[in-house]
GURODREN-119554 format. One line per 5 residues: number of its first residue (from 1); their letters; for each residue x, y, z of C-alpha. Coordinates in nm, 4 decimals. Layout:
N
NUM = A = X,Y,Z  ...
//
This chain:
118
1 = MKIKR = -5.0806,2.3025,2.9225  -5.3116,2.5134,3.1290  -5.1196,2.8501,3.2952  -5.2451,3.0198,3.5593  -5.1151,3.4148,3.4740
6 = NEPFR = -5.0943,3.4279,3.8613  -4.8347,3.1067,3.9166  -4.5025,3.1184,3.7740  -4.4383,2.8608,3.4663  -4.3046,2.5585,3.4660
11 = YTFKE = -4.2633,2.2663,3.2685  -4.1597,1.9024,3.3239  -3.9729,1.6719,3.0844  -4.1340,1.3103,3.0505  -3.7887,1.2083,2.9881
16 = PITGE = -3.5217,1.4130,3.1489  -3.2405,1.5981,2.9276  -2.9248,1.5662,2.9707  -2.6412,1.8570,3.0404  -2.4014,1.9461,3.1970
21 = FHLVK = -2.2643,2.1835,3.4360  -1.9394,2.3876,3.6155  -1.8855,2.5223,3.9999  -1.7537,2.8466,4.0310  -1.6028,2.9504,4.3306
26 = DGRRT = -1.2936,3.2124,4.4142  -1.2284,3.2260,4.0314  -1.1526,2.8401,3.9708  -1.3819,2.6118,3.7717  -1.4210,2.2796,3.8164
31 = PAGLM = -1.4253,1.9985,3.5482  -1.7975,1.9222,3.3941  -2.0235,1.7485,3.6314  -2.3466,1.5215,3.4000  -2.6489,1.6820,3.5013
36 = HIHNI = -3.0156,1.5664,3.3724  -3.3010,1.8518,3.3759  -3.5958,1.7355,3.4801  -3.8095,2.0416,3.4999  -3.7356,2.3788,3.3730
41 = SPSGI = -3.9056,2.7341,3.3824  -3.7552,3.1100,3.2229  -3.5603,3.1405,3.5788  -3.5333,2.7891,3.6814  -3.4349,2.4335,3.6653
46 = AITTP = -3.4655,2.1268,3.8879  -3.1637,1.8855,3.8041  -3.0320,1.5465,3.9577  -2.7082,1.4600,3.9679  -2.4998,1.1828,4.1479
51 = LKLPL = -2.2619,1.4354,4.2632  -2.2674,1.6028,4.6055  -2.2752,2.0117,4.5226  -2.2339,2.2738,4.7624  -2.4922,2.4932,4.8875
56 = QKTTT = -2.3345,2.7942,4.9475  -2.4078,3.1630,4.8286  -2.0565,3.2424,4.7469  -2.0367,2.9508,4.4858  -2.1957,2.9948,4.1272
61 = IIVEF = -2.2987,2.7219,3.9093  -2.2806,2.7699,3.5225  -2.5303,2.4902,3.3372  -2.4831,2.4115,2.9858  -2.7847,2.2627,2.8310
66 = SLIAN = -2.9514,2.2229,2.4958  -3.3657,2.1310,2.5181  -3.4203,2.0709,2.1342  -3.1119,1.8280,1.9800  -2.8935,1.9957,1.7222
71 = TEPLK = -2.9692,2.3390,1.8512  -2.6806,2.5731,1.9726  -2.6597,2.4694,2.3940  -2.7672,2.7480,2.6612  -2.4824,2.8771,2.8965
76 = IEGQL = -2.5953,3.0267,3.2077  -2.5007,3.1085,3.5559  -2.7079,2.9965,3.8618  -2.7066,2.9476,4.2062  -2.8012,2.6407,4.3802
81 = LHEKW = -3.1308,2.6746,4.6313  -3.1814,2.3454,4.8012  -3.1067,1.9711,4.7551  -3.3323,1.6461,4.8087  -3.2470,1.2654,4.7999
86 = IGTER = -3.4163,1.0753,4.4541  -3.2858,0.7283,4.4748  -2.9194,0.7042,4.4580  -2.9238,1.0877,4.3252  -2.9690,1.4525,4.4808
91 = LYGLH = -3.2219,1.6373,4.3138  -3.1002,2.0210,4.3161  -3.3229,2.3378,4.2821  -3.1424,2.6214,4.0789  -3.2019,2.9618,4.0067
96 = LHTTK = -3.0663,3.1016,3.7093  -2.9745,3.4223,3.6004  -3.1239,3.4327,3.2824  -3.1559,3.7717,3.0681  -3.4543,3.8219,2.8300
101 = QDRDT = -3.2950,3.6348,2.5135  -3.2602,3.3342,2.6921  -3.5816,3.3303,2.8842  -3.7320,3.3603,2.5468  -3.5277,3.1158,2.4168
106 = IVQAV = -3.6317,2.8638,2.6679  -4.0020,2.9824,2.6473  -3.9802,2.8805,2.2927  -3.7938,2.5494,2.3155  -4.0523,2.4697,2.5707
111 = KHIAK = -4.3483,2.5342,2.3661  -4.1778,2.3454,2.0832  -4.1486,2.0278,2.3104  -4.4779,2.0445,2.4826  -4.6344,2.0576,2.0912
116 = NER = -4.4228,1.7675,1.9869  -4.4747,1.5467,2.2779  -4.8727,1.5834,2.1979
//
Protein backbone atom coordinates (compact mmCIF):
# COMPACT_ATOMS: atom_id res chain seq x y z
CA MET A 1 0.00 0.00 0.00
CA LYS A 2 1.67 3.20 -1.21
CA ILE A 3 0.92 6.30 0.85
CA LYS A 4 1.51 9.84 -0.34
CA ARG A 5 2.25 12.09 2.62
CA ASN A 6 0.25 15.05 1.25
CA GLU A 7 -2.93 13.03 0.63
CA PRO A 8 -5.40 11.81 3.22
CA PHE A 9 -5.14 8.16 4.22
CA ARG A 10 -8.12 6.05 3.09
CA TYR A 11 -8.35 2.26 3.00
CA THR A 12 -10.87 0.40 0.79
CA PHE A 13 -11.94 -3.03 2.03
CA LYS A 14 -12.04 -6.00 -0.35
CA GLU A 15 -15.27 -7.10 1.36
CA PRO A 16 -17.42 -4.45 3.10
CA ILE A 17 -17.55 -4.61 6.89
CA THR A 18 -20.97 -4.79 8.55
CA GLY A 19 -21.91 -2.41 11.34
CA GLU A 20 -24.83 -0.52 12.84
CA PHE A 21 -25.79 3.12 13.09
CA HIS A 22 -28.25 5.33 14.94
CA LEU A 23 -29.42 8.80 14.03
CA VAL A 24 -29.81 11.41 16.77
CA LYS A 25 -31.84 14.59 16.33
CA ASP A 26 -33.21 16.84 19.05
CA GLY A 27 -32.02 14.34 21.66
CA ARG A 28 -34.04 11.46 20.15
CA ARG A 29 -32.31 8.35 18.88
CA THR A 30 -33.61 6.08 16.11
CA PRO A 31 -33.54 2.26 16.25
CA ALA A 32 -30.37 0.64 14.89
CA GLY A 33 -29.90 0.52 11.14
CA LEU A 34 -27.62 -1.88 9.26
CA MET A 35 -24.69 -0.50 7.26
CA HIS A 36 -21.76 -1.81 5.24
CA ILE A 37 -18.45 0.06 5.44
CA HIS A 38 -16.66 0.24 2.08
CA ASN A 39 -13.72 2.44 2.99
CA ILE A 40 -12.34 4.21 6.02
CA SER A 41 -9.89 6.90 7.04
CA PRO A 42 -9.02 8.10 10.54
CA SER A 43 -11.75 10.74 10.28
CA GLY A 44 -14.29 9.38 7.80
CA ILE A 45 -16.05 6.37 6.30
CA ALA A 46 -18.13 5.49 3.27
CA ILE A 47 -21.14 3.31 4.05
CA THR A 48 -24.03 1.80 2.14
CA THR A 49 -27.51 1.17 3.47
CA PRO A 50 -30.91 0.66 1.84
CA LEU A 51 -32.30 3.39 4.11
CA LYS A 52 -32.76 7.04 3.14
CA LEU A 53 -30.88 9.17 5.68
CA PRO A 54 -31.37 12.92 6.18
CA LEU A 55 -28.48 15.10 5.07
CA GLN A 56 -29.07 17.77 7.72
CA LYS A 57 -26.40 19.43 9.81
CA THR A 58 -28.66 19.13 12.86
CA THR A 59 -28.70 15.33 12.60
CA THR A 60 -25.86 13.35 14.16
CA ILE A 61 -25.08 9.78 13.20
CA ILE A 62 -23.53 7.33 15.65
CA VAL A 63 -21.76 4.42 13.98
CA GLU A 64 -20.78 1.23 15.78
CA PHE A 65 -18.47 -1.30 14.15
CA SER A 66 -15.54 -3.67 14.64
CA LEU A 67 -12.90 -3.73 11.93
CA ILE A 68 -11.44 -6.97 13.29
CA ALA A 69 -13.66 -9.86 14.44
CA ASN A 70 -13.94 -10.44 18.20
CA THR A 71 -12.65 -6.97 19.13
CA GLU A 72 -14.44 -4.25 21.05
CA PRO A 73 -16.56 -2.20 18.62
CA LEU A 74 -15.80 1.45 18.01
CA LYS A 75 -18.71 3.79 18.70
CA ILE A 76 -18.18 7.18 17.06
CA GLU A 77 -20.38 10.20 16.34
CA GLY A 78 -20.28 11.86 12.96
CA GLN A 79 -22.07 13.89 10.31
CA LEU A 80 -23.50 12.79 6.98
CA LEU A 81 -21.80 14.69 4.15
CA HIS A 82 -23.14 13.32 0.87
CA GLU A 83 -25.30 10.64 -0.72
CA LYS A 84 -25.13 8.70 -4.00
CA TRP A 85 -27.12 5.76 -5.42
CA ILE A 86 -25.19 2.49 -5.83
CA GLY A 87 -27.49 -0.19 -7.25
CA THR A 88 -30.36 -0.65 -4.80
CA GLU A 89 -28.56 1.05 -1.91
CA ARG A 90 -27.38 4.52 -1.04
CA LEU A 91 -23.71 5.31 -0.49
CA TYR A 92 -23.08 7.91 2.22
CA GLY A 93 -19.89 9.73 3.07
CA LEU A 94 -19.51 10.48 6.77
CA HIS A 95 -17.15 12.76 8.65
CA LEU A 96 -16.35 11.13 12.00
CA HIS A 97 -15.67 13.11 15.17
CA THR A 98 -12.78 10.87 16.24
CA THR A 99 -10.48 11.19 19.23
CA LYS A 100 -6.76 10.52 18.94
CA GLN A 101 -7.38 7.08 20.47
CA ASP A 102 -10.11 6.35 17.87
CA ARG A 103 -7.79 7.40 15.03
CA ASP A 104 -4.96 5.25 16.40
CA THR A 105 -7.31 2.27 16.75
CA ILE A 106 -8.54 2.68 13.16
CA VAL A 107 -4.99 2.93 11.77
CA GLN A 108 -3.78 -0.13 13.73
CA ALA A 109 -6.82 -2.19 12.66
CA VAL A 110 -6.36 -1.20 9.00
CA LYS A 111 -2.66 -2.14 9.17
CA HIS A 112 -3.65 -5.53 10.60
CA ILE A 113 -6.26 -6.08 7.86
CA ALA A 114 -3.93 -4.99 5.06
CA LYS A 115 -1.17 -7.29 6.33
CA ASN A 116 -3.53 -10.27 6.44
CA GLU A 117 -5.01 -9.58 2.96
CA ARG A 118 -1.68 -10.08 1.22
